[in-house]
C-alpha positions as CSV (number, residue, x, y, z in Angstrom):
1,M,-16.7,-45.0,-27.5
2,Q,-17.6,-44.9,-24.0
3,L,-19.9,-42.1,-22.9
4,I,-18.5,-40.2,-19.6
5,D,-22.2,-39.3,-17.7
6,G,-21.4,-36.3,-15.7
7,K,-25.1,-36.5,-14.3
8,K,-24.7,-39.5,-12.9
9,T,-21.6,-39.4,-11.6
10,A,-22.4,-36.0,-9.9
11,A,-25.5,-37.6,-8.5
12,T,-23.4,-40.4,-7.0
13,I,-21.1,-37.9,-5.5
14,R,-23.8,-35.6,-4.1
15,E,-25.4,-39.2,-2.4
16,Q,-22.0,-39.0,-0.7
17,I,-22.5,-35.7,0.2
18,A,-25.4,-36.0,1.8
19,V,-24.1,-39.0,3.8
20,D,-21.6,-36.5,5.0
21,V,-23.8,-33.6,6.3
22,K,-25.6,-36.4,8.2
23,E,-23.1,-37.3,10.2
24,L,-22.0,-33.8,10.6
25,L,-25.0,-33.2,12.3
26,N,-24.8,-36.4,14.0
27,K,-21.8,-35.1,16.2
28,G,-23.8,-31.8,16.8
29,G,-22.8,-29.6,14.0
30,K,-25.2,-27.1,11.4
31,A,-25.6,-28.4,8.2
32,P,-24.0,-26.4,5.9
33,H,-24.8,-23.2,4.0
34,L,-24.3,-22.0,0.5
35,V,-24.7,-18.6,-1.0
36,A,-25.2,-18.1,-4.9
37,V,-24.8,-14.4,-5.8
38,I,-26.6,-13.6,-9.3
39,V,-26.8,-9.7,-11.2
40,G,-28.7,-9.2,-14.1
41,N,-31.3,-11.7,-16.2
42,D,-28.3,-13.7,-18.1
43,G,-30.5,-16.7,-18.8
44,A,-27.5,-19.6,-18.5
45,S,-26.3,-17.8,-15.2
46,H,-30.5,-18.1,-13.9
47,T,-30.2,-21.5,-15.2
48,Y,-27.6,-22.7,-13.0
49,V,-27.7,-21.2,-10.3
50,N,-31.6,-22.8,-9.7
51,G,-29.5,-26.3,-10.8
52,K,-27.2,-25.1,-7.3
53,I,-30.0,-24.3,-4.9
54,K,-31.8,-27.4,-6.4
55,A,-28.3,-29.4,-6.1
56,C,-28.5,-28.1,-1.9
57,E,-31.6,-29.6,-1.4
58,L,-31.1,-32.6,-2.7
59,A,-27.6,-32.9,-0.6
60,G,-28.8,-31.2,2.9
61,F,-27.4,-28.0,2.7
62,K,-29.2,-24.9,3.2
63,S,-28.9,-22.4,0.5
64,G,-29.5,-19.0,-0.3
65,L,-30.1,-16.4,-2.8
66,V,-29.2,-13.1,-3.6
67,Q,-31.0,-11.3,-6.4
68,F,-30.0,-7.7,-8.2
69,D,-30.6,-5.8,-11.3
70,A,-28.4,-5.2,-13.6
71,D,-27.5,-1.8,-12.9
72,V,-26.5,-2.2,-9.2
73,T,-23.5,-0.2,-8.0
74,E,-20.5,-1.8,-7.6
75,E,-20.0,-0.3,-4.5
76,K,-23.7,-2.0,-3.2
77,L,-22.2,-6.1,-4.5
78,L,-18.9,-5.3,-2.7
79,Q,-20.5,-4.0,0.1
80,T,-23.0,-7.4,0.0
81,V,-19.8,-9.7,-0.4
82,K,-18.7,-7.9,2.9
83,E,-21.7,-8.8,4.9
84,L,-21.6,-12.5,3.3
85,N,-17.8,-12.6,4.4
86,E,-19.0,-11.3,7.9
87,D,-22.0,-13.9,8.6
88,D,-21.2,-16.5,10.7
89,E,-24.1,-18.7,9.2
90,V,-22.8,-18.6,5.8
91,D,-19.6,-21.4,4.7
92,G,-19.1,-20.6,1.8
93,F,-20.6,-18.4,-1.6
94,I,-19.9,-17.5,-5.2
95,V,-20.8,-14.4,-6.8
96,Q,-22.4,-15.3,-10.9
97,L,-20.0,-14.5,-13.4
98,P,-20.2,-12.8,-15.7
99,L,-20.7,-9.4,-14.1
100,P,-22.0,-6.6,-16.3
101,D,-19.1,-4.5,-17.8
102,H,-19.8,-1.3,-15.0
103,I,-18.7,-4.2,-12.4
104,D,-14.8,-4.8,-11.6
105,E,-14.8,-8.7,-11.7
106,K,-11.3,-8.9,-10.3
107,K,-12.3,-6.4,-7.6
108,V,-15.1,-8.5,-6.7
109,T,-13.5,-11.5,-6.6
110,E,-10.5,-10.0,-4.2
111,A,-13.1,-9.5,-1.8
112,I,-14.6,-12.7,-1.0
113,N,-12.9,-13.9,2.4
114,P,-10.7,-17.1,0.9
115,D,-11.9,-19.5,3.6
116,K,-15.5,-18.5,1.8
117,D,-14.5,-18.5,-1.6
118,V,-16.0,-22.1,-2.9
119,D,-15.7,-21.0,-6.3
120,G,-11.9,-20.7,-6.1
121,F,-11.0,-18.0,-7.9
122,H,-9.8,-16.0,-4.9
123,P,-5.4,-15.0,-5.4
124,T,-5.2,-17.1,-2.7
125,N,-6.5,-20.0,-3.4
126,I,-4.7,-20.2,-7.0
127,G,-1.8,-20.1,-5.5
128,R,-2.4,-22.5,-3.0
129,M,-3.2,-24.6,-6.0
130,V,-0.2,-24.1,-7.7
131,L,1.8,-25.0,-4.5
132,G,-0.5,-27.5,-4.2
133,L,-1.2,-26.9,-0.8
134,P,-4.8,-28.0,0.6
135,T,-7.5,-25.6,-0.9
136,F,-10.7,-24.7,-2.2
137,L,-9.8,-25.7,-6.2
138,P,-12.0,-23.9,-9.0
139,A,-15.2,-25.9,-8.9
140,T,-15.1,-27.0,-13.1
141,P,-11.7,-28.3,-12.9
142,F,-12.4,-30.0,-9.6
143,G,-15.0,-31.4,-11.5
144,I,-13.6,-32.9,-14.6
145,L,-10.8,-34.9,-12.2
146,Q,-13.0,-36.2,-10.3
147,L,-14.8,-37.6,-13.3
148,L,-11.4,-38.6,-14.9
149,E,-10.8,-40.8,-11.7
150,H,-14.5,-41.8,-11.8
151,Y,-14.0,-43.4,-15.1
152,N,-10.1,-44.5,-14.1
153,I,-8.7,-42.9,-17.4
154,E,-5.3,-43.3,-17.4
155,T,-3.6,-39.8,-17.6
156,S,-0.2,-40.2,-16.0
157,G,2.6,-39.4,-19.0
158,K,-0.3,-38.9,-21.4
159,H,0.0,-35.7,-23.5
160,C,-3.2,-33.5,-22.7
161,V,-4.0,-30.6,-24.5
162,V,-6.3,-27.6,-22.6
163,V,-8.1,-25.4,-25.6
164,G,-8.6,-21.7,-23.9
165,R,-6.8,-20.2,-21.2
166,S,-10.0,-18.3,-19.3
167,H,-9.0,-18.2,-15.2
168,I,-12.3,-20.1,-14.8
169,V,-10.9,-23.4,-16.5
170,G,-8.6,-23.0,-18.6
171,T,-5.4,-21.9,-17.0
172,P,-6.4,-23.5,-13.5
173,M,-7.0,-27.0,-15.9
174,T,-3.6,-26.6,-17.3
175,L,-2.0,-26.4,-13.6
176,L,-4.0,-29.5,-12.2
177,M,-3.6,-31.3,-15.2
178,S,0.6,-31.1,-14.9
179,R,1.0,-31.5,-11.1
180,K,2.1,-34.9,-9.2
181,G,-1.0,-36.9,-8.6
182,N,-4.3,-39.0,-10.0
183,P,-5.2,-37.8,-12.3
184,G,-2.5,-35.6,-13.0
185,N,1.7,-36.0,-14.7
186,C,0.1,-35.0,-17.6
187,T,2.6,-33.2,-20.6
188,V,-0.1,-30.1,-21.1
189,T,-0.1,-27.9,-23.8
190,M,-2.3,-24.7,-23.6
191,A,-3.9,-23.3,-26.5
192,H,-5.8,-20.5,-27.2
193,S,-7.0,-17.6,-30.3
194,R,-3.7,-17.0,-30.5
195,T,-1.9,-20.6,-31.4
196,K,-0.9,-21.0,-34.8
197,D,-2.0,-24.2,-36.8
198,L,-4.0,-25.0,-33.5
199,K,-4.9,-28.6,-35.8
200,E,-2.0,-29.7,-35.2
201,E,-1.9,-29.2,-31.3
202,T,-5.4,-30.6,-30.7
203,L,-4.3,-34.2,-32.8
204,R,-1.8,-34.3,-30.5
205,A,-4.0,-35.3,-27.7
206,D,-4.6,-37.9,-25.8
207,I,-7.0,-35.7,-23.4
208,L,-8.6,-32.8,-24.6
209,I,-10.3,-30.6,-23.3
210,A,-11.9,-27.7,-24.9
211,A,-13.0,-25.1,-23.3
212,L,-13.3,-21.6,-25.5
213,G,-17.2,-21.1,-25.4
214,K,-17.8,-21.2,-29.1
215,P,-20.4,-24.3,-30.3
216,G,-18.8,-26.8,-32.1
217,F,-16.1,-25.6,-33.1
218,I,-13.4,-29.0,-32.4
219,T,-14.2,-30.6,-35.7
220,K,-13.8,-34.6,-36.6
221,D,-10.0,-33.4,-37.7
222,M,-8.8,-31.9,-34.8
223,V,-8.8,-35.2,-32.8
224,K,-6.4,-38.5,-32.8
225,E,-8.3,-41.8,-32.7
226,G,-9.0,-42.7,-29.0
227,A,-8.9,-39.4,-27.3
228,V,-10.3,-38.9,-24.2
229,V,-12.7,-35.2,-24.8
230,I,-14.2,-33.4,-22.2
231,D,-16.6,-30.7,-23.9
232,V,-16.7,-27.2,-20.8
233,G,-18.6,-25.4,-23.2
234,T,-22.1,-24.6,-22.7
235,T,-23.4,-22.1,-25.3
236,R,-27.3,-21.5,-25.9
237,V,-27.8,-21.1,-29.8
238,A,-31.4,-20.6,-30.9
239,D,-33.3,-23.1,-32.2
240,A,-37.1,-23.0,-33.1
241,T,-37.8,-27.4,-32.4
242,K,-36.8,-26.7,-28.8
243,K,-39.6,-25.7,-26.6
244,R,-37.9,-23.1,-24.7
245,G,-36.5,-21.6,-28.2
246,Y,-32.8,-22.7,-27.7
247,A,-30.3,-25.8,-27.2
248,V,-27.3,-26.2,-25.2
249,K,-24.2,-26.8,-27.2
250,G,-20.6,-27.9,-26.6
251,D,-17.6,-27.1,-28.2
252,V,-17.4,-30.4,-29.5
253,L,-19.1,-30.9,-32.4
254,F,-20.0,-34.4,-31.0
255,D,-22.4,-36.5,-33.4
256,E,-19.1,-36.6,-35.4
257,V,-16.3,-36.3,-33.4
258,A,-17.7,-39.4,-30.7
259,E,-16.7,-42.0,-33.2
260,K,-13.4,-40.8,-32.7
261,C,-13.3,-40.8,-29.6
262,S,-12.3,-43.4,-26.4
263,F,-13.9,-41.1,-24.1
264,I,-16.3,-38.5,-24.4
265,T,-18.2,-36.2,-21.9
266,P,-21.8,-34.4,-24.0
267,V,-23.3,-31.4,-23.6
268,P,-25.6,-30.7,-21.3
269,G,-25.0,-33.7,-18.9
270,G,-21.2,-33.7,-18.6
271,V,-19.0,-31.4,-17.1
272,G,-22.0,-29.0,-15.7
273,P,-23.7,-31.0,-13.6
274,M,-19.9,-31.9,-11.7
275,T,-19.2,-28.3,-11.3
276,I,-22.1,-28.2,-9.3
277,V,-21.5,-31.2,-7.5
278,S,-18.2,-29.5,-7.0
279,L,-18.7,-26.5,-5.4
280,L,-21.1,-29.1,-2.8
281,K,-17.9,-30.7,-2.0
282,N,-16.3,-27.4,-1.3
283,T,-18.8,-26.0,1.0
284,L,-18.8,-28.7,2.5
285,I,-15.2,-28.5,3.3
286,S,-15.8,-25.1,4.1
287,A,-18.6,-26.2,7.3
288,Q,-16.3,-29.0,8.6
289,R,-13.1,-26.8,9.2
290,R,-15.6,-23.4,10.8
291,Q,-17.0,-26.4,13.3
292,G,-13.7,-28.1,14.1
293,L,-15.9,-31.2,12.6
294,E,-13.7,-32.5,10.0
295,S,-14.1,-36.2,9.2
């Protein structure tokens, strides 16, 4: 079994991004500017956004943070999106999900200018992804592709099973793994909560991507010998032995599944850091395009 070190891989990619930023500045351009908008006090969301801000600093980006209380009106949030769309100093921004129930996530996502949608969730960018056109790929699936490429994991002709069908990970991951290219050229099965005989499906996977948000759901008896396992789950679970009072758990029961795998991502330290560095890559591309200084 080989551990897929997302933290180390992300650091390597971030170092290259920092080099690209210096090149952009040497050409007379400006540092990429990424803004995060966060609503409410969800601990996991704040941790994730703080990680993005730190990554921006390390890569030489300019970063911004807009924070709202959980009771902010949908109108106010949409006004902020409009202002960021129109701000020429901002190359890309994200509205951190999930949002409170009184705010329509789809309406907010559709309000974002596709050219600044560095999270890759806007319908225009999703459509371009489906057609194989240049676009901002959703950050987490983009990060997974980079991990597979970095570790030279063969995907062509393999059977990939994606457990989870969210528009953030499961659905785009299914499309990306099936399209022509490397990584890609897989035969893909999307499994979800209504899938009958889920264990039978996961046991067929050469590459198993778990993205359902249920800690420890994938167990040893659900994974075939030699499979590549990518764990997207990041759920906070109460743990009195930890200083923070919780532990971050993945969707895969790591300790027992790892012994059957050829490759596996840990949680934390696997897909998470790659999501953040993919966001930086999208923002760098946006900055280069907007300044007419593509490398």
